OpenMM code with the backbone's topology and positions (N, CA, C; nanometers):
from openmm import Vec3, app, unit

residues = "MET GLN LYS VAL SER LYS LEU ILE GLY LEU LEU GLY MET VAL VAL LEU SER SER LEU ALA PHE ALA LEU PRO GLU ASP ARG ASN GLN PRO ILE HIS VAL SER ALA ASP GLN ALA SER LEU ASN GLU ALA THR GLY VAL SER VAL TYR SER GLY ASN VAL GLU ILE LYS GLN GLY SER MET ILE LEU LYS GLY SER ARG VAL GLU LEU HIS ARG ASP ASN GLN GLY SER ILE ALA ARG ILE VAL SER SER GLY ASN PRO ALA GLU PHE GLN GLN GLN SER VAL ALA SER GLN PRO VAL THR ARG ALA TYR GLY ASN GLN MET ASP TYR ARG ILE PRO THR GLN LEU ILE THR ILE THR GLY ASN ALA GLN VAL GLN GLN ALA ASN ASP ARG PHE THR GLY GLN ARG ILE VAL TYR ASN MET ASP LYS SER ILE VAL ASP ALA PHE GLY SER GLU GLN PRO GLY GLY GLN ARG VAL GLU MET ILE ILE GLN PRO ARG SER ASN ASN".split()
positions = [
    Vec3(-0.6062, 0.1949, 1.2653),
    Vec3(-0.5879, 0.1567, 1.1220),
    Vec3(-0.4387, 0.1671, 1.0811),
    Vec3(-0.3801, 0.2676, 1.1287),
    Vec3(-0.2359, 0.2751, 1.0978),
    Vec3(-0.1548, 0.1692, 1.1501),
    Vec3(-0.1832, 0.1140, 1.2692),
    Vec3(-0.1156, -0.0052, 1.3212),
    Vec3(-0.1322, -0.1224, 1.2386),
    Vec3(-0.2673, -0.1455, 1.1886),
    Vec3(-0.2990, -0.2626, 1.0988),
    Vec3(-0.2080, -0.2425, 0.9707),
    Vec3(-0.2041, -0.1308, 0.9104),
    Vec3(-0.1313, -0.1070, 0.7907),
    Vec3(0.0167, -0.1380, 0.8084),
    Vec3(0.0742, -0.0885, 0.9279),
    Vec3(0.2137, -0.1197, 0.9530),
    Vec3(0.2351, -0.2726, 0.9672),
    Vec3(0.1398, -0.3449, 1.0391),
    Vec3(0.1486, -0.4837, 1.0508),
    Vec3(0.1462, -0.5593, 0.9284),
    Vec3(0.0509, -0.5180, 0.8381),
    Vec3(0.0402, -0.5808, 0.7046),
    Vec3(0.1782, -0.5564, 0.6231),
    Vec3(0.2231, -0.4371, 0.6375),
    Vec3(0.3587, -0.4109, 0.5706),
    Vec3(0.4760, -0.4915, 0.6222),
    Vec3(0.4790, -0.5017, 0.7478),
    Vec3(0.5817, -0.5845, 0.8165),
    Vec3(0.5708, -0.7253, 0.7806),
    Vec3(0.4525, -0.7880, 0.7973),
    Vec3(0.4278, -0.9241, 0.7621),
    Vec3(0.4611, -0.9460, 0.6085),
    Vec3(0.4069, -0.8594, 0.5341),
    Vec3(0.4282, -0.8727, 0.3858),
    Vec3(0.5692, -0.8716, 0.3527),
    Vec3(0.6546, -0.7901, 0.4192),
    Vec3(0.7895, -0.7881, 0.3900),
    Vec3(0.8583, -0.9210, 0.4214),
    Vec3(0.8158, -0.9854, 0.5232),
    Vec3(0.8712, -1.1183, 0.5612),
    Vec3(0.8351, -1.2237, 0.4484),
    Vec3(0.7130, -1.2158, 0.4166),
    Vec3(0.6683, -1.3170, 0.3154),
    Vec3(0.7246, -1.2848, 0.1796),
    Vec3(0.7362, -1.1477, 0.1353),
    Vec3(0.7820, -1.1226, 0.0041),
    Vec3(0.9325, -1.0943, -0.0125),
    Vec3(0.9994, -1.0836, 0.0983),
    Vec3(1.1334, -1.0353, 0.0962),
    Vec3(1.2254, -1.1174, -0.0085),
    Vec3(1.1896, -1.2486, -0.0239),
    Vec3(1.2756, -1.3249, -0.1080),
    Vec3(1.2540, -1.2824, -0.2580),
    Vec3(1.1531, -1.2034, -0.2937),
    Vec3(1.1429, -1.1550, -0.4376),
    Vec3(1.2600, -1.0583, -0.4687),
    Vec3(1.3059, -0.9904, -0.3638),
    Vec3(1.4089, -0.8919, -0.3869),
    Vec3(1.5398, -0.9451, -0.4297),
    Vec3(1.5731, -1.0652, -0.3982),
    Vec3(1.7027, -1.1137, -0.4181),
    Vec3(1.6957, -1.2563, -0.4787),
    Vec3(1.7617, -1.2829, -0.5873),
    Vec3(1.7594, -1.4170, -0.6479),
    Vec3(1.8909, -1.4882, -0.5905),
    Vec3(1.8903, -1.6179, -0.6173),
    Vec3(2.0176, -1.6864, -0.5976),
    Vec3(2.1283, -1.6137, -0.6713),
    Vec3(2.2474, -1.5853, -0.6112),
    Vec3(2.3491, -1.5121, -0.6796),
    Vec3(2.3766, -1.5635, -0.8184),
    Vec3(2.3752, -1.6921, -0.8335),
    Vec3(2.4075, -1.7415, -0.9735),
    Vec3(2.3019, -1.7266, -1.0770),
    Vec3(2.1809, -1.6840, -1.0343),
    Vec3(2.0729, -1.6728, -1.1290),
    Vec3(2.1008, -1.5690, -1.2433),
    Vec3(2.1525, -1.4498, -1.2022),
    Vec3(2.1739, -1.3518, -1.2998),
    Vec3(2.2768, -1.3748, -1.4127),
    Vec3(2.3613, -1.4784, -1.3735),
    Vec3(2.4620, -1.5222, -1.4738),
    Vec3(2.4189, -1.6333, -1.5581),
    Vec3(2.2961, -1.6787, -1.5376),
    Vec3(2.2463, -1.7864, -1.6155),
    Vec3(2.1773, -1.7440, -1.7474),
    Vec3(2.1755, -1.8233, -1.8495),
    Vec3(2.1010, -1.7856, -1.9705),
    Vec3(1.9548, -1.7745, -1.9511),
    Vec3(1.8922, -1.6950, -2.0307),
    Vec3(1.7453, -1.6833, -2.0238),
    Vec3(1.6785, -1.7708, -2.1327),
    Vec3(1.5869, -1.8598, -2.0847),
    Vec3(1.5260, -1.9478, -2.1869),
    Vec3(1.3835, -1.8999, -2.1979),
    Vec3(1.3303, -1.8834, -2.3136),
    Vec3(1.1981, -1.8433, -2.3456),
    Vec3(1.1364, -1.9483, -2.4355),
    Vec3(1.0185, -2.0028, -2.3935),
    Vec3(0.9390, -2.0861, -2.4808),
    Vec3(0.7971, -2.0429, -2.4841),
    Vec3(0.7352, -2.0493, -2.6062),
    Vec3(0.6024, -1.9979, -2.6294),
    Vec3(0.5389, -2.0613, -2.7507),
    Vec3(0.4168, -2.0521, -2.7638),
    Vec3(0.3574, -2.0980, -2.8939),
    Vec3(0.3756, -2.0062, -3.0084),
    Vec3(0.3829, -1.8721, -2.9780),
    Vec3(0.4064, -1.7683, -3.0712),
    Vec3(0.4886, -1.6561, -3.0187),
    Vec3(0.5618, -1.5980, -3.0990),
    Vec3(0.6485, -1.4747, -3.0598),
    Vec3(0.6423, -1.3661, -3.1742),
    Vec3(0.6394, -1.2412, -3.1264),
    Vec3(0.6431, -1.1317, -3.2185),
    Vec3(0.7424, -1.0340, -3.1666),
    Vec3(0.8578, -1.0075, -3.2375),
    Vec3(0.9388, -0.9087, -3.1889),
    Vec3(0.9517, -0.7868, -3.2830),
    Vec3(0.9425, -0.6697, -3.2152),
    Vec3(0.9376, -0.5563, -3.2911),
    Vec3(1.0609, -0.4661, -3.2504),
    Vec3(1.1706, -0.4670, -3.3292),
    Vec3(1.2926, -0.3966, -3.2992),
    Vec3(1.2614, -0.2447, -3.2887),
    Vec3(1.1755, -0.1966, -3.3694),
    Vec3(1.1576, -0.0390, -3.3761),
    Vec3(1.0929, 0.0004, -3.2348),
    Vec3(0.9991, -0.0806, -3.1751),
    Vec3(0.9388, -0.0311, -3.0478),
    Vec3(1.0056, -0.0942, -2.9298),
    Vec3(1.0902, -0.1995, -2.9557),
    Vec3(1.1575, -0.2616, -2.8382),
    Vec3(1.0681, -0.3504, -2.7623),
    Vec3(0.9607, -0.3847, -2.8236),
    Vec3(0.8558, -0.4724, -2.7483),
    Vec3(0.8535, -0.6094, -2.8122),
    Vec3(0.8650, -0.7222, -2.7329),
    Vec3(0.8499, -0.8550, -2.7719),
    Vec3(0.7302, -0.9130, -2.7056),
    Vec3(0.6395, -0.9751, -2.7763),
    Vec3(0.5152, -1.0244, -2.7198),
    Vec3(0.5295, -1.1940, -2.7456),
    Vec3(0.5133, -1.2551, -2.6392),
    Vec3(0.5082, -1.3983, -2.6473),
    Vec3(0.3683, -1.4496, -2.6015),
    Vec3(0.3058, -1.5437, -2.6737),
    Vec3(0.1732, -1.5926, -2.6368),
    Vec3(0.1650, -1.7430, -2.6462),
    Vec3(0.0768, -1.7937, -2.5767),
    Vec3(0.0468, -1.9317, -2.5689),
    Vec3(0.1435, -2.0178, -2.4760),
    Vec3(0.1064, -2.0449, -2.3564),
    Vec3(0.1917, -2.1257, -2.2656),
    Vec3(0.3252, -2.0740, -2.2623),
    Vec3(0.3410, -1.9503, -2.2279),
    Vec3(0.4759, -1.8765, -2.2255),
    Vec3(0.5483, -1.9239, -2.0944),
    Vec3(0.6696, -1.9485, -2.1068),
    Vec3(0.7553, -1.9923, -1.9908),
    Vec3(0.8893, -1.9319, -2.0123),
    Vec3(0.9316, -1.8452, -1.9151),
    Vec3(1.0650, -1.7848, -1.9148),
    Vec3(1.1427, -1.8309, -1.7938),
    Vec3(1.2548, -1.8885, -1.8093),
    Vec3(1.3401, -1.9381, -1.7067),
    Vec3(1.4808, -1.8780, -1.7058),
    Vec3(1.5275, -1.8458, -1.5897),
    Vec3(1.6694, -1.7917, -1.5702),
    Vec3(1.7117, -1.8389, -1.4279),
    Vec3(1.7892, -1.9503, -1.4297),
    Vec3(1.8323, -1.9946, -1.2976),
    Vec3(1.7054, -2.0501, -1.2226),
    Vec3(1.6813, -2.0054, -1.1011),
    Vec3(1.5731, -2.0436, -1.0137),
    Vec3(1.4399, -1.9735, -1.0566),
    Vec3(1.4542, -1.8588, -1.1260),
    Vec3(1.3418, -1.7793, -1.1620),
    Vec3(1.2601, -1.8513, -1.2832),
    Vec3(1.1300, -1.8574, -1.2568),
    Vec3(1.0392, -1.9104, -1.3641),
    Vec3(0.9250, -1.8131, -1.3691),
    Vec3(0.8867, -1.7600, -1.4925),
    Vec3(0.7778, -1.6736, -1.5148),
    Vec3(0.6834, -1.7544, -1.6146),
    Vec3(0.5602, -1.7625, -1.5832),
    Vec3(0.4651, -1.8257, -1.6791),
    Vec3(0.3431, -1.7366, -1.7001),
    Vec3(0.2822, -1.7401, -1.8162),
    Vec3(0.1726, -1.6691, -1.8383),
    Vec3(0.1098, -1.7111, -1.9859),
    Vec3(-0.0091, -1.6694, -2.0167),
    Vec3(-0.0655, -1.6941, -2.1427),
    Vec3(-0.0102, -1.5952, -2.2448),
    Vec3(0.0248, -1.4754, -2.1872),
    Vec3(0.0841, -1.3695, -2.2723),
    Vec3(0.1795, -1.2966, -2.1931),
    Vec3(0.2971, -1.2690, -2.2500),
    Vec3(0.4123, -1.2030, -2.1857),
    Vec3(0.4671, -1.0976, -2.2752),
    Vec3(0.4799, -0.9778, -2.2220),
    Vec3(0.5508, -0.8647, -2.3071),
    Vec3(0.6775, -0.8333, -2.2333),
    Vec3(0.7856, -0.8272, -2.3133),
    Vec3(0.9147, -0.7701, -2.2694),
    Vec3(0.9407, -0.6419, -2.3350),
    Vec3(0.9518, -0.5292, -2.2586),
    Vec3(0.9836, -0.4022, -2.3119),
    Vec3(1.1341, -0.3639, -2.2842),
    Vec3(1.1906, -0.3252, -2.3870),
    Vec3(1.3348, -0.2872, -2.3779),
    Vec3(1.3438, -0.1362, -2.3759),
    Vec3(1.4515, -0.0849, -2.3049),
    Vec3(1.4769, 0.0609, -2.2978),
    Vec3(1.5700, 0.0975, -2.4264),
    Vec3(1.6043, 0.2249, -2.4229),
    Vec3(1.6896, 0.2831, -2.5410),
    Vec3(1.8316, 0.2121, -2.5417),
    Vec3(1.8700, 0.1582, -2.4270),
    Vec3(2.0035, 0.0868, -2.4301),
    Vec3(1.9865, -0.0566, -2.4645),
    Vec3(1.8616, -0.1054, -2.4778),
    Vec3(1.8478, -0.2456, -2.5214),
    Vec3(1.8292, -0.3409, -2.4091),
    Vec3(1.8283, -0.2863, -2.2770),
    Vec3(1.7991, -0.3698, -2.1642),
    Vec3(1.6437, -0.3901, -2.1383),
    Vec3(1.6171, -0.4992, -2.0838),
    Vec3(1.4698, -0.5305, -2.0499),
    Vec3(1.4416, -0.4323, -1.9378),
    Vec3(1.3325, -0.3460, -1.9602),
    Vec3(1.2996, -0.2500, -1.8492),
    Vec3(1.1705, -0.2839, -1.7896),
    Vec3(1.0856, -0.3698, -1.8494),
    Vec3(0.9543, -0.3976, -1.8029),
    Vec3(0.9100, -0.5235, -1.8599),
    Vec3(0.8449, -0.6046, -1.7620),
    Vec3(0.7849, -0.7354, -1.8053),
    Vec3(0.6477, -0.7279, -1.7630),
    Vec3(0.5565, -0.7558, -1.8555),
    Vec3(0.4065, -0.7655, -1.8230),
    Vec3(0.3666, -0.9050, -1.8586),
    Vec3(0.3142, -0.9773, -1.7602),
    Vec3(0.2672, -1.1144, -1.7844),
    Vec3(0.1188, -1.1215, -1.7429),
    Vec3(0.0315, -1.1840, -1.8331),
    Vec3(-0.0980, -1.2149, -1.7921),
    Vec3(-0.1372, -1.3544, -1.8114),
    Vec3(-0.2305, -1.4033, -1.7449),
    Vec3(-0.2681, -1.5429, -1.7612),
    Vec3(-0.3868, -1.5789, -1.6610),
    Vec3(-0.4138, -1.7075, -1.6493),
    Vec3(-0.5132, -1.7461, -1.5651),
    Vec3(-0.4777, -1.8587, -1.4822),
    Vec3(-0.3782, -1.8322, -1.3797),
    Vec3(-0.3204, -1.7072, -1.3524),
    Vec3(-0.1800, -1.6839, -1.4181),
    Vec3(-0.1239, -1.5748, -1.4083),
    Vec3(0.0191, -1.5477, -1.4474),
    Vec3(0.0956, -1.5995, -1.3261),
    Vec3(0.2076, -1.6614, -1.3373),
    Vec3(0.2836, -1.7105, -1.2267),
    Vec3(0.4223, -1.6699, -1.2282),
    Vec3(0.4842, -1.6479, -1.1082),
    Vec3(0.6255, -1.6121, -1.0902),
    Vec3(0.6733, -1.7003, -0.9816),
    Vec3(0.7993, -1.7488, -0.9929),
    Vec3(0.8542, -1.8140, -0.8739),
    Vec3(1.0070, -1.7850, -0.8836),
    Vec3(1.0686, -1.7768, -0.7622),
    Vec3(1.2091, -1.7620, -0.7480),
    Vec3(1.2612, -1.8031, -0.6098),
    Vec3(1.3869, -1.8497, -0.6004),
    Vec3(1.4426, -1.8830, -0.4698),
    Vec3(1.5514, -1.7830, -0.4421),
    Vec3(1.5425, -1.7193, -0.3236),
    Vec3(1.6407, -1.6143, -0.2929),
    Vec3(1.7703, -1.6785, -0.2338),
    Vec3(1.7460, -1.7764, -0.1437),
    Vec3(1.8688, -1.8378, -0.0816),
    Vec3(1.8420, -1.9984, -0.0828),
    Vec3(1.9471, -2.0624, -0.1111),
    Vec3(1.9307, -2.2072, -0.1246),
    Vec3(1.8666, -2.2775, -0.0021),
    Vec3(1.8789, -2.2158, 0.1079),
    Vec3(1.8273, -2.2813, 0.2364),
    Vec3(1.6851, -2.2383, 0.2565),
    Vec3(1.6248, -2.1381, 0.1712),
    Vec3(1.4966, -2.0954, 0.1991),
    Vec3(1.4002, -2.1611, 0.0953),
    Vec3(1.2682, -2.1669, 0.1247),
    Vec3(1.1809, -2.2164, 0.0222),
    Vec3(1.1539, -2.1226, -0.0909),
    Vec3(1.1075, -2.1727, -0.2024),
    Vec3(1.0811, -2.0983, -0.3217),
    Vec3(0.9632, -1.9993, -0.2969),
    Vec3(0.9687, -1.8806, -0.3371),
    Vec3(0.8495, -1.7801, -0.3212),
    Vec3(0.7880, -1.7910, -0.4600),
    Vec3(0.6543, -1.7946, -0.4468),
    Vec3(0.5606, -1.8097, -0.5551),
    Vec3(0.4604, -1.6936, -0.5572),
    Vec3(0.4383, -1.6320, -0.6708),
    Vec3(0.3388, -1.5228, -0.6807),
    Vec3(0.2391, -1.5576, -0.8040),
    Vec3(0.1131, -1.5303, -0.7776),
    Vec3(0.0156, -1.5551, -0.8757),
    Vec3(-0.0786, -1.4346, -0.8902),
    Vec3(-0.1391, -1.4182, -1.0065),
    Vec3(-0.2363, -1.3110, -1.0299),
    Vec3(-0.2806, -1.3070, -1.1711),
    Vec3(-0.3865, -1.2438, -1.1986),
    Vec3(-0.4329, -1.2312, -1.3391),
    Vec3(-0.3331, -1.1550, -1.4252),
    Vec3(-0.2547, -1.0562, -1.3570),
    Vec3(-0.1577, -0.9813, -1.4336),
    Vec3(-0.0410, -0.9416, -1.3366),
    Vec3(0.0835, -0.9455, -1.3929),
    Vec3(0.1964, -0.9008, -1.3184),
    Vec3(0.2655, -0.8101, -1.4066),
    Vec3(0.3093, -0.6877, -1.3471),
    Vec3(0.3797, -0.5861, -1.4154),
    Vec3(0.5021, -0.5612, -1.3318),
    Vec3(0.6219, -0.5936, -1.3816),
    Vec3(0.7499, -0.5819, -1.3239),
    Vec3(0.8287, -0.4703, -1.3845),
    Vec3(0.8447, -0.3589, -1.3129),
    Vec3(0.9169, -0.2359, -1.3663),
    Vec3(1.0650, -0.2567, -1.3085),
    Vec3(1.1484, -0.2990, -1.3871),
    Vec3(1.2881, -0.3381, -1.3533),
    Vec3(1.3658, -0.2147, -1.2977),
    Vec3(1.3653, -0.0988, -1.3574),
    Vec3(1.4430, 0.0108, -1.3072),
    Vec3(1.4078, 0.0604, -1.1797),
    Vec3(1.2733, 0.0512, -1.1394),
    Vec3(1.2230, 0.0984, -1.0113),
    Vec3(1.2041, -0.0082, -0.9168),
    Vec3(1.2292, -0.1372, -0.9636),
    Vec3(1.2068, -0.2578, -0.8798),
    Vec3(1.0687, -0.2732, -0.8177),
    Vec3(0.9693, -0.2333, -0.8986),
    Vec3(0.8310, -0.2494, -0.8582),
    Vec3(0.7636, -0.3645, -0.9296),
    Vec3(0.7016, -0.4564, -0.8485),
    Vec3(0.6142, -0.5579, -0.9044),
    Vec3(0.4730, -0.5276, -0.8592),
    Vec3(0.3783, -0.5225, -0.9558),
    Vec3(0.2429, -0.5004, -0.9265),
    Vec3(0.1693, -0.6177, -0.9776),
    Vec3(0.1016, -0.6904, -0.8834),
    Vec3(0.0245, -0.8086, -0.9105),
    Vec3(-0.1258, -0.7665, -0.8910),
    Vec3(-0.1995, -0.7915, -0.9980),
    Vec3(-0.3467, -0.7511, -0.9942),
    Vec3(-0.4339, -0.8668, -1.0274),
    Vec3(-0.5550, -0.8661, -0.9745),
    Vec3(-0.6506, -0.9642, -0.9942),
    Vec3(-0.6258, -1.1004, -0.9322),
    Vec3(-0.6821, -1.1152, -0.8145),
    Vec3(-0.6610, -1.2434, -0.7310),
    Vec3(-0.5189, -1.2615, -0.7032),
    Vec3(-0.4462, -1.1493, -0.6569),
    Vec3(-0.3067, -1.1527, -0.6240),
    Vec3(-0.2739, -1.2375, -0.5004),
    Vec3(-0.1703, -1.3165, -0.5215),
    Vec3(-0.1326, -1.4019, -0.4172),
    Vec3(0.0198, -1.4225, -0.4155),
    Vec3(0.0827, -1.4193, -0.2913),
    Vec3(0.2245, -1.4513, -0.2753),
    Vec3(0.2339, -1.5493, -0.1766),
    Vec3(0.3134, -1.6531, -0.2037),
    Vec3(0.3249, -1.7683, -0.1176),
    Vec3(0.4640, -1.8140, -0.0961),
    Vec3(0.5054, -1.8376, 0.0422),
    Vec3(0.6411, -1.8910, 0.0769),
    Vec3(0.6166, -1.9984, 0.1707),
    Vec3(0.6547, -2.1277, 0.1368),
    Vec3(0.6206, -2.2341, 0.2240),
    Vec3(0.4689, -2.2364, 0.2455),
    Vec3(0.4257, -2.2400, 0.3686),
    Vec3(0.2778, -2.2422, 0.3865),
    Vec3(0.2252, -2.0933, 0.4318),
    Vec3(0.3050, -1.9936, 0.4169),
    Vec3(0.2681, -1.8566, 0.4435),
    Vec3(0.2043, -1.8080, 0.3280),
    Vec3(0.0976, -1.7274, 0.3281),
    Vec3(0.0245, -1.6728, 0.2093),
    Vec3(-0.0325, -1.5405, 0.2392),
    Vec3(-0.0135, -1.4557, 0.1369),
    Vec3(-0.0572, -1.3210, 0.1379),
    Vec3(-0.1420, -1.2857, 0.0180),
    Vec3(-0.2690, -1.2466, 0.0358),
    Vec3(-0.3591, -1.2323, -0.0874),
    Vec3(-0.4293, -1.0964, -0.0798),
    Vec3(-0.4760, -1.0498, -0.1933),
    Vec3(-0.5506, -0.9237, -0.2081),
    Vec3(-0.5887, -0.9139, -0.3529),
    Vec3(-0.6668, -0.8066, -0.3820),
    Vec3(-0.7067, -0.7877, -0.5240),
    Vec3(-0.5834, -0.7289, -0.6064),
    Vec3(-0.4922, -0.6638, -0.5201),
    Vec3(-0.3712, -0.5978, -0.5871),
    Vec3(-0.2747, -0.5919, -0.4786),
    Vec3(-0.1397, -0.6370, -0.5165),
    Vec3(-0.0216, -0.6268, -0.4216),
    Vec3(0.0835, -0.5556, -0.5039),
    Vec3(0.1384, -0.4531, -0.4446),
    Vec3(0.2469, -0.3742, -0.5003),
    Vec3(0.3676, -0.3959, -0.4088),
    Vec3(0.4774, -0.4380, -0.4595),
    Vec3(0.5975, -0.4627, -0.3829),
    Vec3(0.7123, -0.3815, -0.4434),
    Vec3(0.7610, -0.2915, -0.3588),
    Vec3(0.8851, -0.2220, -0.4011),
    Vec3(1.0133, -0.2991, -0.3365),
    Vec3(1.0805, -0.3608, -0.4227),
    Vec3(1.1854, -0.4497, -0.3765),
    Vec3(1.3040, -0.3703, -0.3234),
    Vec3(1.3363, -0.2556, -0.3727),
    Vec3(1.4470, -0.1724, -0.3247),
    Vec3(1.4254, -0.1325, -0.1808),
    Vec3(1.3044, -0.0876, -0.1579),
    Vec3(1.2597, -0.0344, -0.0166),
    Vec3(1.1995, -0.1330, 0.0763),
    Vec3(1.1744, -0.2526, 0.0259),
    Vec3(1.1051, -0.3651, 0.1006),
    Vec3(0.9750, -0.3083, 0.1594),
    Vec3(0.9021, -0.2425, 0.0614),
    Vec3(0.7696, -0.1893, 0.1081),
    Vec3(0.6541, -0.2758, 0.0349),
    Vec3(0.5545, -0.3247, 0.0975),
    Vec3(0.4492, -0.3919, 0.0471),
    Vec3(0.3183, -0.3214, 0.0794),
    Vec3(0.2442, -0.3014, -0.0374),
    Vec3(0.1158, -0.2412, -0.0215),
    Vec3(0.0122, -0.3358, -0.0840),
    Vec3(-0.0859, -0.3702, -0.0010),
    Vec3(-0.1865, -0.4734, -0.0497),
    Vec3(-0.3207, -0.4016, -0.0370),
    Vec3(-0.4115, -0.4293, -0.1412),
    Vec3(-0.5319, -0.3607, -0.1527),
    Vec3(-0.6409, -0.4659, -0.1761),
    Vec3(-0.7546, -0.4440, -0.1125),
    Vec3(-0.8694, -0.5320, -0.1400),
    Vec3(-0.9517, -0.4763, -0.2513),
    Vec3(-1.0481, -0.5374, -0.2860),
    Vec3(-1.1373, -0.4896, -0.3943),
    Vec3(-1.2107, -0.3604, -0.3524),
    Vec3(-1.2405, -0.2670, -0.4408),
    Vec3(-1.3060, -0.1519, -0.4142),
    Vec3(-1.4545, -0.1753, -0.4242),
    Vec3(-1.4961, -0.2881, -0.4629),
    Vec3(-1.6378, -0.3310, -0.4800),
    Vec3(-1.6888, -0.3781, -0.3358),
    Vec3(-1.8178, -0.3328, -0.3016),
    Vec3(-1.8704, -0.3855, -0.1762),
    Vec3(-1.8801, -0.5298, -0.1741),
    Vec3(-1.8295, -0.5914, -0.0681),
    Vec3(-1.8276, -0.7413, -0.0511),
    Vec3(-1.7139, -0.8087, -0.1380),
    Vec3(-1.6207, -0.7239, -0.2043),
    Vec3(-1.5234, -0.7862, -0.2761),
    Vec3(-1.4023, -0.8433, -0.1902),
    Vec3(-1.3074, -0.8854, -0.2623),
    Vec3(-1.1942, -0.9477, -0.1939),
    Vec3(-1.1179, -0.8471, -0.1023),
    Vec3(-1.0930, -0.9059, 0.0107),
    Vec3(-1.0164, -0.8292, 0.1146),
    Vec3(-0.8715, -0.8786, 0.1192),
    Vec3(-0.7791, -0.7978, 0.1836),
    Vec3(-0.6504, -0.8398, 0.2053),
    Vec3(-0.6519, -0.9476, 0.3149),
    Vec3(-0.5732, -1.0575, 0.2879),
    Vec3(-0.5688, -1.1646, 0.3898),
    Vec3(-0.4247, -1.2197, 0.3962),
    Vec3(-0.3815, -1.2523, 0.5180),
    Vec3(-0.2546, -1.3225, 0.5345),
    Vec3(-0.2719, -1.4397, 0.6212),
    Vec3(-0.1909, -1.5404, 0.5870),
    Vec3(-0.1856, -1.6666, 0.6747),
    Vec3(-0.0377, -1.6808, 0.6935),
    Vec3(0.0035, -1.6721, 0.8285),
    Vec3(0.1335, -1.6912, 0.8752),
    Vec3(0.1408, -1.8110, 0.9670),
    Vec3(0.2290, -1.8984, 0.9274),
    Vec3(0.2383, -2.0268, 1.0120),
    Vec3(0.3362, -1.9968, 1.1260),
    Vec3(0.3106, -2.0672, 1.2405),
    Vec3(0.4033, -2.0487, 1.3428),
    Vec3(0.5367, -2.1063, 1.3122),
    Vec3(0.6451, -2.0441, 1.3655),
    Vec3(0.7769, -2.0933, 1.3450),
    Vec3(0.8281, -2.1794, 1.4579),
    Vec3(0.8913, -2.2827, 1.4224),
    Vec3(0.9421, -2.3714, 1.5389),
    Vec3(1.0694, -2.3120, 1.5859),
    Vec3(1.0989, -2.3322, 1.7140),
    Vec3(1.2148, -2.2811, 1.7827),
    Vec3(1.3223, -2.3903, 1.7974),
    Vec3(1.3592, -2.4499, 1.6880),
    Vec3(1.4649, -2.5598, 1.6918),
    Vec3(1.6040, -2.5098, 1.7184),
] * unit.nanometer
topology = app.Topology()
chain = topology.addChain("A")
for resn in residues:
    res = topology.addResidue(resn, chain)
    for name in ("N", "CA", "C"):
        topology.addAtom(name, app.Element.getBySymbol(name[0]), res)
């Protein structure tokens, strides 16, 4: 079982590694937010966007039916929670690599700890490689992936599809 866990972690790192780094120019790009509604609470530091929410910054695109942005005491965004049917995230790490896409019923991105938790039909895809589970937790700083199947009998299991690489 420990060998299977290590294999899942290793393969997951390959599939998910591009989430850790965006194109270098992304962080210098403006952030564009569009939604049907927005509620900004300066006292709590929480902004809630609802209805076809789309957030773009360079190659990064985040979509959901409801997105919360939580600011810390310094005014920086510390947490992003997106829900939808599904919530979607995509980003390109290197111009020569395909875009990485993530889907799930909910995504919780803790920016200071670099943890992304995708829950409910979680899926990460890069080109034709796919990694699925009921819940996927990715620590971007440590390149550690933990995937979990459903705790319900007969529920969703962790699954990976890794395409063969050509030796060109």
